[in-house]
C-alpha positions in Angstrom: 0.0 0.0 0.0 1.3 3.5 -0.9 1.4 6.5 1.4 -1.8 7.4 3.1 -3.7 10.5 2.0 -3.4 13.3 4.6 -6.6 14.9 5.7 -7.4 18.0 7.7 -10.8 19.2 9.0 -10.9 22.8 10.0 -13.6 24.8 11.8 -14.5 28.5 11.3 -17.7 30.2 12.6 -20.4 27.6 12.8 -22.5 25.3 15.0 -20.0 22.5 14.3 -22.9 20.4 13.1 -21.1 19.4 9.9 -18.1 18.1 11.7 -20.3 16.2 14.2 -22.2 14.7 11.3 -19.0 13.2 9.9 -17.4 12.4 13.2 -20.4 10.2 14.1 -20.1 8.1 11.0 -18.9 4.6 11.5 -17.6 4.7 7.9 -14.9 7.0 9.1 -13.2 4.0 10.7 -12.8 2.4 7.3 -10.7 5.4 6.2 -8.0 4.8 8.7 -6.0 2.3 6.6 -6.1 4.7 3.6 -5.9 8.1 5.2 -4.2 9.9 8.1 -6.0 12.6 10.0 -3.4 15.4 10.4 -5.8 18.0 11.9 -9.3 17.5 13.3 -9.7 19.0 16.8 -13.1 17.4 17.3 -11.6 13.9 17.1 -7.9 14.5 17.8 -6.8 16.9 20.6 -3.2 16.9 19.3 -4.2 18.3 15.9 -1.9 20.8 14.2 -3.2 23.4 11.8 0.3 24.0 10.4 0.7 20.5 8.9 0.5 20.1 5.2 -2.4 18.0 3.9 -3.7 16.5 0.7 -7.3 17.3 1.4 -8.6 20.1 3.6 -12.2 20.2 4.6 -13.3 23.6 5.9 -16.5 24.1 7.9 -18.0 27.4 8.8 -18.2 31.0 7.5 -15.3 33.5 7.6 -16.5 35.8 10.3 -13.3 37.2 11.9 -10.1 38.6 10.5 -8.3 35.7 12.2 -10.3 33.3 10.1 -9.3 35.1 7.0 -5.7 34.4 7.8 -6.5 30.8 8.8 -8.2 29.9 5.5 -5.3 31.5 3.6 -2.9 29.4 5.5 -4.9 26.2 4.9 -5.0 27.0 1.2 -1.2 27.2 1.1 -0.8 23.9 2.9 -3.5 21.9 1.1 -3.5 20.3 -2.4 -7.4 20.2 -2.4 -9.7 22.4 -0.4 -13.3 21.4 0.1 -15.9 23.8 1.6 -18.3 21.8 3.8 -21.8 22.8 4.6 -23.9 25.9 4.0 -21.8 28.2 6.2 -18.6 27.5 4.3 -20.3 27.3 0.9 -22.8 30.1 1.2 -22.0 32.1 4.3 -24.6 30.4 6.4 -27.7 31.7 8.3 -25.4 34.2 10.0 -25.3 36.0 6.7 -29.1 36.4 6.6 -29.4 39.8 8.3 -28.1 42.6 6.0 -27.8 45.2 8.7 -24.3 46.9 9.4 -21.9 44.9 11.5 -21.9 47.5 14.2 -25.7 47.3 14.6 -25.7 43.6 14.7 -22.9 43.5 17.2 -24.7 45.9 19.5 -27.9 43.9 19.3 -26.3 40.6 20.2 -23.4 41.5 22.5 -24.2 45.0 23.7 -21.0 46.4 25.1 -19.4 42.9 25.4 -15.8 42.4 24.2 -14.2 39.4 22.5 -10.6 38.6 21.7 -11.3 38.3 17.9 -11.7 41.0 15.3 -15.3 40.4 14.0 -16.5 40.9 10.4 -19.7 40.1 8.4 -19.9 36.4 7.7 -18.8 35.3 4.2 -18.3 32.1 2.3 -14.8 30.6 2.3 -14.4 31.1 -1.5 -14.6 34.9 -1.0 -11.0 34.6 0.2 -9.5 31.5 -1.3 -9.9 29.1 -4.2 -12.3 26.2 -3.3 -11.9 23.1 -5.3 -15.2 21.4 -4.3 -18.2 21.9 -2.2 -20.3 19.6 0.0 -23.7 21.2 0.5 -26.3 21.1 3.3 -27.0 22.1 6.8 -25.6 19.6 7.7 -24.5 17.7 4.6 -25.8 14.2 3.9 -23.4 11.5 5.1 -23.5 9.9 1.6 -22.1 13.2 0.2 -19.1 12.9 2.3 -18.6 9.2 1.5 -19.0 9.9 -2.2 -16.6 12.9 -2.1 -13.8 11.2 -0.1 -14.3 8.0 -2.0 -13.8 9.5 -5.5 -10.8 11.4 -4.3 -9.2 8.3 -2.7 -9.3 6.5 -6.1 -7.9 9.4 -8.0 -11.2 10.5 -9.5 -13.2 13.7 -9.0 -16.7 14.2 -7.5 -19.4 15.5 -9.8 -21.4 18.5 -8.8 -25.2 18.5 -8.5 -26.8 20.8 -11.0 -30.5 20.2 -10.6 -33.1 21.3 -8.1 -34.9 19.7 -5.2 -38.0 19.6 -7.4 -36.6 16.8 -9.5 -36.2 14.6 -6.4 -39.6 15.6 -5.2 -41.3 14.5 -8.5 -39.3 11.3 -8.5 -40.8 10.5 -5.1 -44.3 11.3 -6.4 -44.8 14.1 -3.9 -47.6 16.6 -4.2 -46.1 20.0 -5.1 -46.3 22.1 -2.0 -45.8 25.4 -3.9 -48.5 24.8 -6.4 -51.1 22.8 -4.4 -50.9 24.8 -1.1 -49.3 28.1 -2.0 -46.6 27.6 0.7 -43.3 29.5 -0.1 -41.3 26.4 -1.1 -37.7 27.1 -2.4 -37.3 23.7 -4.0 -37.3 25.2 -7.5 -34.1 27.2 -6.9 -32.4 24.9 -4.3 -29.7 22.4 -5.1 -30.8 18.8 -4.8 -29.2 16.0 -2.9 -31.4 15.8 0.2 -33.9 13.3 -1.4 -36.5 16.0 -1.0 -36.7 15.2 2.8 -38.7 18.2 3.9 -41.3 18.3 1.1 -41.8 14.5 1.5 -43.2 15.4 5.0 -45.3 18.2 3.7 -42.8 20.9 4.8 -41.8 23.6 2.4 -38.1 23.7 1.4 -36.2 26.6 3.0 -33.2 26.1 0.8 -30.6 24.8 3.2 -28.4 23.4 0.4 -28.2 26.8 -1.2 -29.2 27.8 -4.7 -28.3 25.8 -7.8 -25.1 27.0 -9.5 -24.4 27.5 -13.2 -26.8 30.5 -13.4 -29.9 28.2 -13.4 -31.3 29.4 -10.1 -34.3 31.3 -11.4 -35.1 33.5 -8.4 -37.2 35.7 -10.7 -39.5 33.0 -11.8 -40.0 31.7 -8.3 -40.5 35.3 -7.0 -43.2 35.8 -9.6 -45.1 32.7 -8.4 -44.6 33.8 -4.7 -45.8 37.3 -5.6 -49.0 35.8 -7.0 -49.7 34.1 -3.6 -49.7 37.5 -2.0 -46.1 37.7 -0.6 -44.4 41.1 -0.6 -41.0 41.7 -2.0 -39.5 42.0 1.5 -41.1 38.7 2.5 -39.8 36.9 -0.5 -36.3 38.3 -0.1 -36.3 37.5 3.6 -37.0 33.8 2.9 -34.6 33.5 0.0 -31.8 35.2 1.9 -31.7 32.6 4.7 -29.2 30.5 2.8 -28.5 32.7 -0.2 -27.6 36.1 1.2 -24.3 36.2 -0.8 -25.8 35.1 -4.1 -24.9 38.0 -6.5 -28.1 37.7 -8.6 -30.7 37.3 -5.9 -31.6 40.9 -5.2 -31.5 41.9 -8.9 -33.7 39.1 -10.1 -36.4 39.6 -7.4 -36.3 43.4 -7.9 -37.0 42.8 -11.6 -40.3 41.0 -10.9 -41.6 43.8 -8.7 -40.5 46.5 -11.2 -42.7 44.9 -13.9 -45.9 46.0 -12.2 -44.7 49.6 -11.6 
């Protein structure tokens, strides 16, 4: 057997749910003869962030100046960087509120002080090149197995480029958006969850983030939601939960409401 692949798992600002999801997987034990964990504080207290790795998994949004420096250091020491979960990929729910940092800080902490220099939460790729993304809040276990498995055999994981609606129809679900008028974000949200929430009659809130490749048609969905009586602010508030950093969101929704002016 050749040299083991060196893996690092790094945490930024998050709930640590993505790490916990993977740390609780029995399948992790099957990796031990093929990979060495160089850094993962959740499972190894003697971890070292300065070690070079072949694959770096990064969880959490960049929310402090110190984390900016950390992700840049990780990028220099890793051959492959993978953003894990909605915080790392999209900035997370902590990106939802668009108010100035000073106002948010005052609301949450008052006059409290911390040792870090805070900033508005942002996706990892705003600061470094990200080679691949594992979506979700938290991601599905099978996504991690698929990603690490393909990389271990020298292949490359394919991205998901279709919406939750496809999985919903394959399961024969009734369309929540059309049949009940609930503000379901399935049409613009990246699939991979097997339509879990809609399968239980719960409208998708978009936790896997919008589909890439410029096929997340926020404008079409906004038009449908507008017809149900939602205001522009209500639509934007719902869409921003996991898409606050999407560069086309505001523009596409604004366009729908300008049509009637």
